[in-house]
NUROKE-533074 format. One record per residue (C-alpha): residue in one letter; x, y, z. Coordinates in steps of 0.5 Angstrom, whole numbers, m for minus. Each point is the difference from the previous one (the first is absolute). Layout:
<r A&X X&Y Y&Z Z>
...
END
This chain:
<r M&X 0&Y 0&Z 0>
<r A&X 6&Y 5&Z 1>
<r H&X 1&Y 2&Z m7>
<r N&X m8&Y 1&Z m1>
<r P&X m2&Y 8&Z 1>
<r Q&X m3&Y 2&Z 5>
<r T&X m8&Y 1&Z m1>
<r N&X m3&Y 7&Z 2>
<r T&X m3&Y m3&Z 6>
<r F&X 6&Y m4&Z 2>
<r S&X 4&Y 7&Z 0>
<r R&X m6&Y 4&Z 3>
<r V&X 0&Y m5&Z 5>
<r A&X 7&Y 0&Z 1>
<r D&X 1&Y 7&Z 1>
<r F&X m6&Y 0&Z 5>
<r T&X 4&Y m5&Z 4>
<r L&X 6&Y 2&Z 0>
<r T&X 1&Y 7&Z m1>
<r R&X m7&Y 3&Z 4>
<r A&X 3&Y 3&Z 6>
<r A&X m5&Y 0&Z 7>
<r S&X 0&Y 8&Z m1>
<r D&X m4&Y m1&Z m7>
<r M&X m5&Y m5&Z 3>
<r P&X m7&Y 3&Z 3>
<r E&X 1&Y 1&Z 8>
<r S&X m6&Y m3&Z 0>
<r A&X 2&Y m7&Z m3>
<r L&X 7&Y 0&Z 5>
<r E&X m5&Y 1&Z 6>
<r A&X m5&Y m6&Z m3>
<r A&X 7&Y m4&Z m1>
<r A&X 2&Y 1&Z 7>
<r L&X m7&Y m2&Z 3>
<r M&X 0&Y m6&Z m5>
<r M&X 6&Y m2&Z 3>
<r L&X m2&Y 0&Z 7>
<r D&X m6&Y m4&Z m1>
<r T&X 4&Y m5&Z m4>
<r M&X 5&Y 1&Z 6>
<r G&X m6&Y m2&Z 5>
<r V&X m2&Y m6&Z m4>
<r L&X 7&Y m2&Z 0>
<r I&X 2&Y 0&Z 7>
<r A&X m7&Y m3&Z 2>
<r S&X 1&Y m6&Z m4>
<r G&X 7&Y m1&Z 2>
<r P&X m2&Y m6&Z 6>
<r M&X m5&Y m3&Z m5>
<r Q&X 2&Y m8&Z m3>
<r A&X 1&Y 3&Z m7>
<r G&X 5&Y 6&Z 1>
<r V&X 4&Y m5&Z 4>
<r I&X 1&Y m6&Z m5>
<r A&X 1&Y 6&Z m5>
<r R&X 6&Y 3&Z 5>
<r D&X 2&Y m7&Z 1>
<r T&X 0&Y m2&Z m7>
<r A&X 4&Y 7&Z m3>
<r A&X 5&Y m2&Z 5>
<r L&X 1&Y m7&Z m2>
<r L&X m1&Y 1&Z m8>
<r Y&X 1&Y 8&Z m2>
<r A&X 6&Y 2&Z 4>
<r S&X 6&Y 4&Z m3>
<r T&X 8&Y m1&Z 0>
<r D&X 1&Y 7&Z m1>
<r P&X m1&Y 5&Z 5>
<r S&X m2&Y 6&Z m5>
<r Y&X m6&Y m5&Z m3>
<r G&X m2&Y m2&Z 7>
<r A&X m6&Y 3&Z 4>
<r R&X m3&Y m1&Z 7>
<r M&X m7&Y m3&Z 1>
<r L&X m5&Y 6&Z 3>
<r F&X m1&Y m2&Z 8>
<r D&X 4&Y m6&Z m1>
<r G&X 7&Y 2&Z m1>
<r R&X 3&Y m6&Z m4>
<r T&X 4&Y 2&Z m6>
<r V&X m2&Y m3&Z m7>
<r S&X 0&Y 3&Z m7>
<r M&X m3&Y 6&Z m1>
<r A&X m5&Y m4&Z m4>
<r G&X m1&Y m5&Z 5>
<r A&X m2&Y 6&Z 5>
<r A&X m5&Y 3&Z m4>
<r Y&X m3&Y m7&Z m2>
<r A&X 0&Y m2&Z 7>
<r A&X m4&Y 7&Z 3>
<r A&X m4&Y 0&Z m6>
<r T&X m2&Y m7&Z 1>
<r Q&X m2&Y 2&Z 7>
<r T&X m3&Y 6&Z m1>
<r D&X m5&Y m4&Z m5>
<r N&X m2&Y m5&Z 4>
<r L&X m4&Y 5&Z 4>
<r D&X m4&Y 3&Z m4>
<r G&X 0&Y 7&Z 3>
<r H&X 4&Y 3&Z m5>
<r D&X m1&Y 6&Z m6>
<r G&X m3&Y m1&Z m7>
<r Y&X m2&Y 4&Z m6>
<r N&X m8&Y m2&Z m2>
<r P&X 2&Y 0&Z m8>
<r T&X 6&Y m5&Z 0>
<r K&X m4&Y m5&Z 5>
<r G&X 6&Y 0&Z 4>
<r H&X 5&Y 2&Z 5>
<r I&X 7&Y 5&Z m1>
<r G&X 2&Y 2&Z 7>
<r V&X 1&Y m8&Z 2>
<r V&X 6&Y 0&Z m4>
<r V&X 3&Y 8&Z 0>
<r L&X 1&Y 0&Z 7>
<r P&X 4&Y m6&Z 0>
<r A&X 4&Y 1&Z m6>
<r L&X 1&Y 8&Z 3>
<r A&X 3&Y m4&Z 7>
<r A&X 5&Y m4&Z m4>
<r L&X 2&Y 5&Z m5>
<r A&X 1&Y 5&Z 5>
<r E&X 5&Y m4&Z 3>
<r H&X 5&Y 3&Z m5>
<r C&X m2&Y 6&Z 0>
<r P&X 2&Y 4&Z 6>
<r N&X 0&Y 6&Z m2>
<r L&X m8&Y m1&Z m2>
<r T&X m4&Y 6&Z 2>
<r G&X m7&Y 0&Z 2>
<r P&X m3&Y 3&Z m6>
<r E&X 4&Y m5&Z m5>
<r A&X m2&Y m5&Z 4>
<r L&X m7&Y 2&Z m1>
<r A&X 1&Y 1&Z m8>
<r A&X 3&Y m7&Z m1>
<r V&X m7&Y m2&Z 4>
<r V&X m4&Y 5&Z m5>
<r A&X 4&Y m4&Z m6>
<r G&X m2&Y m7&Z 2>
<r Y&X m7&Y 2&Z 1>
<r E&X m1&Y 3&Z m6>
<r V&X 4&Y m5&Z m5>
<r A&X m3&Y m6&Z 4>
<r G&X m7&Y 3&Z m1>
<r R&X 0&Y 1&Z m7>
<r A&X 4&Y m6&Z m1>
<r G&X m7&Y m4&Z 3>
<r L&X m5&Y 4&Z m4>
<r S&X 4&Y m2&Z m7>
<r L&X 1&Y m7&Z 2>
<r H&X m7&Y m1&Z 2>
<r A&X m2&Y 4&Z m7>
<r S&X 4&Y m5&Z m4>
<r V&X m1&Y m7&Z 3>
<r S&X m6&Y m4&Z 1>
<r D&X 2&Y m3&Z 7>
<r Y&X m1&Y 4&Z 7>
<r H&X 7&Y 0&Z 2>
<r T&X 3&Y 1&Z 8>
<r S&X 3&Y 6&Z 2>
<r G&X 7&Y m2&Z m1>
<r A&X m1&Y m1&Z m8>
<r W&X 1&Y 8&Z 0>
<r N&X 2&Y 2&Z 7>
<r A&X 7&Y m2&Z m2>
<r L&X 1&Y 5&Z m5>
<r G&X m1&Y 5&Z 6>
<r V&X 6&Y m3&Z 3>
<r V&X 4&Y 1&Z m6>
<r A&X m2&Y 7&Z 0>
<r M&X 2&Y 1&Z 7>
<r A&X 7&Y m4&Z m1>
<r A&X 2&Y 4&Z m6>
<r R&X m1&Y 7&Z 2>
<r L&X 3&Y m2&Z 7>
<r R&X 6&Y m4&Z m3>
<r G&X 1&Y 5&Z m5>
<r L&X m1&Y m5&Z m6>
<r S&X 1&Y 3&Z m7>
<r A&X m7&Y 0&Z m4>
<r D&X 2&Y m6&Z m5>
<r Q&X 2&Y m3&Z 7>
<r M&X m7&Y 1&Z 2>
<r R&X m3&Y m2&Z m6>
<r Q&X 3&Y m7&Z 0>
<r A&X m2&Y 0&Z 8>
<r M&X m7&Y 1&Z m3>
<r G&X 0&Y m5&Z m5>
<r I&X 3&Y m6&Z 5>
<r A&X m5&Y 2&Z 5>
<r E&X m6&Y 0&Z m4>
<r Y&X 2&Y m7&Z m2>
<r H&X 1&Y m3&Z 6>
<r G&X m5&Y 4&Z 4>
<r P&X m5&Y m6&Z 3>
<r R&X m7&Y 0&Z m4>
<r S&X m3&Y m4&Z 4>
<r Q&X m8&Y 0&Z 0>
<r M&X m3&Y 4&Z 6>
<r M&X m7&Y m4&Z m1>
<r R&X 4&Y m7&Z 2>
<r E&X 2&Y 3&Z 6>
<r I&X m7&Y 3&Z 2>
<r A&X m3&Y m7&Z m1>
<r N&X 5&Y m3&Z 4>
<r P&X 3&Y 5&Z 4>
<r T&X 8&Y m1&Z 3>
<r M&X 6&Y 4&Z 2>
<r L&X 1&Y 1&Z m8>
<r H&X m5&Y 6&Z 0>
<r D&X 2&Y 5&Z m5>
<r G&X 6&Y m3&Z m2>
<r S&X 4&Y 7&Z 2>
<r G&X 6&Y m3&Z 4>
<r W&X 2&Y m3&Z m7>
<r G&X m1&Y 7&Z m3>
<r A&X 5&Y 3&Z 5>
<r M&X 5&Y m5&Z m1>
<r V&X 0&Y 0&Z m8>
<r G&X m1&Y 7&Z 0>
<r L&X 7&Y 1&Z 4>
<r S&X 3&Y m6&Z m3>
<r A&X m1&Y 3&Z m7>
<r A&X 3&Y 6&Z 1>
<r V&X 7&Y m3&Z 3>
<r L&X m1&Y m4&Z m6>
<r A&X 0&Y 6&Z m4>
<r E&X 5&Y 4&Z 4>
<r R&X 5&Y m7&Z m2>
<r G&X m2&Y 0&Z m7>
<r F&X m6&Y m4&Z m1>
<r T&X m4&Y 1&Z m6>
<r G&X m8&Y m1&Z 0>
<r A&X m5&Y 1&Z m6>
<r P&X m4&Y 6&Z 0>
<r A&X m6&Y 1&Z 6>
<r I&X m5&Y m1&Z m4>
<r T&X m5&Y 4&Z 5>
<r I&X 4&Y 6&Z m1>
<r E&X 2&Y 0&Z m7>
<r A&X m5&Y m4&Z m4>
<r E&X m4&Y 6&Z m4>
<r E&X m7&Y m2&Z 2>
<r V&X 3&Y 1&Z 8>
<r T&X 2&Y 7&Z m2>
<r P&X m7&Y 3&Z 3>
<r Y&X 2&Y m2&Z 7>
<r W&X 6&Y 3&Z 0>
<r N&X m2&Y 7&Z m4>
<r D&X m1&Y 3&Z 8>
<r L&X 6&Y m2&Z 3>
<r G&X 3&Y 6&Z 4>
<r T&X m7&Y 4&Z m1>
<r F&X m5&Y m5&Z 4>
<r W&X 3&Y m2&Z 7>
<r Q&X m3&Y m7&Z 1>
<r V&X 3&Y 0&Z 7>
<r E&X m5&Y 5&Z 2>
<r H&X m5&Y m5&Z m2>
<r Q&X 1&Y m6&Z 4>
<r Y&X m5&Y m3&Z 5>
<r V&X 2&Y m1&Z 7>
<r K&X m4&Y m7&Z 3>
<r P&X m3&Y 1&Z 7>
<r Y&X 0&Y m7&Z 1>
<r P&X 5&Y m6&Z m2>
<r I&X m5&Y m3&Z m5>
<r C&X 0&Y m1&Z m7>
<r R&X m3&Y 7&Z m2>
<r W&X m5&Y m4&Z m4>
<r A&X m4&Y m1&Z 7>
<r H&X 1&Y 7&Z 2>
<r A&X m7&Y 3&Z m2>
<r A&X m4&Y m5&Z 2>
<r I&X 4&Y 1&Z 7>
<r D&X m1&Y 7&Z m1>
<r G&X m8&Y m1&Z m1>
<r V&X 0&Y m5&Z 6>
<r R&X 3&Y 6&Z 4>
<r A&X m4&Y 5&Z m2>
<r V&X m6&Y m3&Z 1>
<r M&X 1&Y m3&Z 7>
<r I&X 3&Y 7&Z 2>
<r A&X m7&Y 4&Z m3>
<r H&X m4&Y m4&Z 5>
<r D&X 4&Y m2&Z 5>
<r L&X 0&Y m8&Z m1>
<r T&X 4&Y m6&Z 3>
<r S&X 1&Y m5&Z m3>
<r A&X m5&Y m4&Z 4>
<r Q&X m6&Y 4&Z m3>
<r I&X 2&Y m3&Z m7>
<r E&X m4&Y m5&Z m3>
<r A&X 3&Y m1&Z m7>
<r L&X 4&Y 4&Z m4>
<r H&X 0&Y 0&Z m8>
<r I&X 7&Y 4&Z m4>
<r N&X m1&Y 1&Z m7>
<r S&X 7&Y 2&Z m3>
<r F&X 4&Y m1&Z m6>
<r H&X 2&Y m6&Z m3>
<r Q&X 7&Y m1&Z 2>
<r A&X m2&Y 2&Z 7>
<r A&X m6&Y m5&Z 0>
<r C&X 6&Y m5&Z m2>
<r L&X 4&Y 1&Z 7>
<r F&X 1&Y m5&Z 5>
<r A&X m7&Y m2&Z 3>
<r G&X 2&Y m5&Z 6>
<r L&X 2&Y 0&Z 6>
<r P&X 8&Y 1&Z m1>
<r E&X 5&Y m4&Z 3>
<r T&X 6&Y 5&Z m3>
<r T&X 1&Y 7&Z 1>
<r S&X 1&Y 0&Z m8>
<r Q&X m8&Y m3&Z m1>
<r A&X m2&Y 5&Z 6>
<r Q&X 3&Y 7&Z m4>
<r Y&X m4&Y m3&Z m7>
<r S&X m6&Y m1&Z 4>
<r L&X m7&Y 3&Z 0>
<r P&X m5&Y m2&Z 4>
<r F&X 6&Y m2&Z 6>
<r A&X 2&Y 8&Z m1>
<r V&X m7&Y 2&Z 1>
<r A&X m2&Y m4&Z 6>
<r V&X 7&Y 3&Z 3>
<r Q&X m2&Y 7&Z m1>
<r A&X m7&Y m1&Z 2>
<r V&X 2&Y m4&Z 6>
<r Y&X 5&Y 4&Z 2>
<r G&X 0&Y 7&Z m3>
<r R&X 7&Y m1&Z m3>
<r I&X 4&Y m4&Z m4>
<r G&X 7&Y m2&Z 4>
<r V&X 6&Y m4&Z m1>
<r E&X m2&Y m4&Z 6>
<r H&X m7&Y m1&Z m4>
<r I&X 4&Y m3&Z m6>
<r S&X 5&Y m5&Z 3>
<r G&X 0&Y m5&Z 6>
<r S&X m6&Y m2&Z 4>
<r G&X m4&Y 6&Z m4>
<r L&X m1&Y m4&Z m6>
<r S&X m4&Y m5&Z 4>
<r D&X m4&Y 5&Z 4>
<r P&X m7&Y m3&Z 2>
<r A&X m3&Y 7&Z 0>
<r V&X 2&Y 1&Z m7>
<r A&X m1&Y m7&Z m2>
<r N&X m7&Y 1&Z 2>
<r L&X m2&Y 6&Z m3>
<r M&X 4&Y m2&Z m7>
<r S&X m6&Y m5&Z m1>
<r R&X m5&Y 5&Z 0>
<r I&X 4&Y 4&Z m6>
<r T&X m2&Y m1&Z m7>
<r V&X 4&Y 3&Z m6>
<r A&X m2&Y 1&Z m7>
<r E&X 3&Y 3&Z m6>
<r S&X m3&Y 5&Z m3>
<r E&X 1&Y 3&Z m8>
<r H&X m2&Y 7&Z 3>
<r H&X 7&Y m1&Z 3>
<r S&X 4&Y m4&Z m4>
<r V&X m1&Y 6&Z m5>
<r R&X 4&Y 5&Z 4>
<r F&X 6&Y m4&Z 2>
<r P&X 6&Y 1&Z 0>
<r E&X m1&Y 7&Z 0>
<r G&X m5&Y m1&Z 6>
<r R&X 0&Y m5&Z 5>
<r W&X m8&Y 0&Z 2>
<r A&X m5&Y m3&Z 4>
<r D&X m7&Y 0&Z 3>
<r V&X m2&Y m3&Z 7>
<r T&X m7&Y m2&Z 3>
<r I&X 0&Y m2&Z 7>
<r R&X m6&Y m3&Z 3>
<r T&X 0&Y 1&Z 7>
<r T&X m4&Y m4&Z 6>
<r D&X m6&Y 4&Z 1>
<r G&X m1&Y 0&Z m8>
<r R&X 3&Y 7&Z m3>
<r V&X 3&Y 0&Z m6>
<r L&X 6&Y 4&Z m1>
<r K&X 3&Y 1&Z m6>
<r S&X 7&Y 4&Z m1>
<r G&X m2&Y 3&Z m8>
<r D&X 7&Y m1&Z m4>
<r I&X 6&Y 1&Z 3>
<r H&X 7&Y 1&Z m2>
<r A&X 6&Y m3&Z 4>
<r R&X 3&Y 6&Z 4>
<r G&X 7&Y 2&Z 0>
<r G&X 1&Y 2&Z m8>
<r P&X m1&Y 6&Z m4>
<r E&X m7&Y m1&Z 1>
<r A&X 0&Y 0&Z 7>
<r P&X 7&Y 1&Z 3>
<r M&X 2&Y m1&Z 6>
<r T&X 3&Y 6&Z 3>
<r R&X 7&Y 2&Z 2>
<r D&X m1&Y m2&Z 7>
<r D&X m4&Y m6&Z m1>
<r V&X 6&Y m3&Z m4>
<r I&X 5&Y 2&Z 6>
<r A&X m5&Y m3&Z 5>
<r K&X 0&Y m6&Z m4>
<r Y&X 8&Y m1&Z 0>
<r T&X 0&Y 1&Z 7>
<r Q&X m5&Y m5&Z 1>
<r F&X 3&Y m5&Z m4>
<r A&X 8&Y 2&Z 2>
<r A&X m1&Y 1&Z 8>
<r P&X m1&Y m6&Z 3>
<r V&X 5&Y m4&Z m4>
<r L&X 6&Y 6&Z 1>
<r G&X m2&Y 4&Z 6>
<r Q&X m4&Y 7&Z 0>
<r D&X 7&Y 3&Z 0>
<r R&X 3&Y m3&Z m6>
<r A&X m6&Y 0&Z m4>
<r D&X m1&Y 7&Z 1>
<r R&X 8&Y 2&Z m2>
<r I&X m1&Y m4&Z m6>
<r R&X m6&Y 5&Z m2>
<r Q&X 3&Y 6&Z 2>
<r V&X 6&Y m2&Z m5>
<r I&X m4&Y m2&Z m5>
<r L&X m5&Y 5&Z m1>
<r G&X 6&Y 5&Z 1>
<r W&X 3&Y m2&Z m7>
<r P&X m4&Y 6&Z m4>
<r D&X 5&Y 5&Z 3>
<r K&X 6&Y 2&Z m3>
<r S&X 4&Y m1&Z 6>
<r A&X m2&Y m8&Z 2>
<r R&X 5&Y m6&Z m1>
<r Y&X m2&Y m7&Z m2>
<r A&X 5&Y m1&Z 5>
<r D&X m4&Y 1&Z 6>
<r L&X m4&Y m6&Z m2>
<r T&X 5&Y m5&Z 1>
<r P&X 1&Y m1&Z 7>
<r L&X m7&Y m1&Z 1>
<r I&X m2&Y m6&Z m5>
<r F&X 4&Y m5&Z 0>
<r D&X 1&Y m3&Z 7>
<r P&X m5&Y m5&Z 2>
<r P&X m6&Y 2&Z 4>
<r E&X 1&Y m1&Z 8>
<r P&X m3&Y m6&Z 3>
END
């Protein structure tokens, strides 16, 4: 591929990725990037003790280490040194297995889950990285990954997991922070797209496991591709960037900022279930209901939501790809926390009892609005004979019904403080939210993110 001239679209992507300074990005985009990194950090921290994260970190230590310190990186909240690709793999796999991280409606997938791990791994070798330049790399990751996702969904028939396309966002970050040339970045994009995990999302929905959204492999492929290209390895052109038919998805790069339009999840559950959860939450608050007053509960939602796991989950993976279970937890406890989707929470008798009174149906009315929207409506019949309806509900957290900045900060604290303690969690928050300041240094975060949590 090296001898082929760069296409106009790739030249635009390379110019944006490699030369657009933080000072030439909107302050709103940098602020959004910092908030997304805080939100993702909270999910990463909360997922650390979970089985999938432990396995991923141990496996990275076994299989994905480096013999050269200049390519090594410490694993987050673990401290063991592996390769940069191994560290990013472990952190992204860990985060992906607590389904509370951000996403982008049009891509039907997730970006921050690879951006934060990639940033942490790459920054190990950028000692002078400023806060604004760290955020500029984050923005590049979001903007490139999101458009690659749109391009892939528009050009292939299968619904692929996020790892298939968010790997290209990782390449963009690596190219920027490691000083790759435009041609090296082009080779890396081709390598990452070729090897990106084009796994079928609906297979995971039908049989929930620790595979989740493929983002661990996306992070590892993206960083591996960048290092390969840096050392002279070549790749075929990335068709999600360079094919003529996907050009429209890249025309607004640098003018429309996708990072400002991510959704934040109020619950650590697949977002396809969130509209139904929100509907039940709204009806119960409006009518001051308890779960004991629910005689029957019916949910109408879009096709993909109706395909979510229907039974009583045996694993955290099944619980996070649930619909009746998640709705029942919300109805019984008024919230959904990590404790509800793991351990004894999976066999909670009060939740199981309510699930037996919940029914789910697909509604074409809601299906035609997916993926731009995540809609549902809920009907509750009470023990005293009332029939209460939510009307059409759109999932909270996205541009249509955003969580406030304070909401996102509160969510981060709820996830991070029980694992790290309030003081350490607060210091991490202060550093990340301070990155937009011109005097901020990324290195201020370093002492806070590698030591394991105290028992």
